[in-house]
N, C-alpha and C positions, 0 to 999 in steps of 0.2 A: 828430688822428683816433685813436680808440681801437682796440685790438687786434681786437675783433670786427668792426668796420667794415672794417679792413684785410684781415682774412681773407676776408670776403665779397667784397670787391673783387677780391682775388687769384683767388679761385675763379671769379668771374664772368669775368674776363679769360681764364683757362685754359679755361673752358667755351666761350666765344665763339671762341677760337682753334681748339679741337677741332672745333667745328661747321663753321667755315669750311674747315678743312683736309680734313674728311671730304667736304664738298661738292666741293672741287677734286679730291680723289682719285677720287671717283666719276665726275666728268666725264672725267678722264684715263683711267681704266680703260675707260670706255665708248668713248672715241675710239680707244684702242689695240686694243680688242676688235674694233671695227668695221673698223679697218684690216687686222687680221690675218685675221679670220674672214669679213668681207664682209657682216655683219649685226649688229644690236644684240645686246647681252648678253641671253641668254634669262632669263626670269623663271619660266617654267613655267606661267604663267597665260594667256598669249596663244594658245597652240595646243598640239597634241599632237605636232607634228612635230619638236620638239627632242629630241635624243638625251639619254638619262639621263646619260651620261658628260659631255656638254657642260654640262648643268645643274649637275652636281656640280662640275665645273671652275670654272664661273662663280661658284658659291657660295663655293668655297674661296678663289679669287683675290680676290673683292670683300670677303669677310669678313676675310681675313688682312691685306690691304693697308689696308683701312679701319680695322681695329683698331690696327695699328702707327702709322698716320698720326695718328689721333685721340690716341693715347697720347703720341706725341712732341710734337704741337702743344699739348696740355694742359700738359705739363711745360715746354715752352718759353715758353708764355704766362704760366704761373705764375712762372717764373724772371724774365722781363722785368718783370712787375708788381711782384714783390718788390723788384727793383733800383730801379724807379722810385719806390717808396714809401720807400725807405731814405734818399733824398736829402733 
């Protein structure tokens, strides 16, 4: 396998890991939010009853957690793929 193919494969594995981790993180955030707040995470599009502070808090939490999880999963997936290809 040439270097270009290896690089594409490694990036693909990292991307898939990041997407899967982001999906799991979003589900976890939604479940925790529902448990703590008694309702789904507000998006700001469904009604005008959500408080601005709650919308901002939801945006900060989902954005920060989602970004960190995607970054860690992409790095981990890339590392695993590289190790698998070295053999």
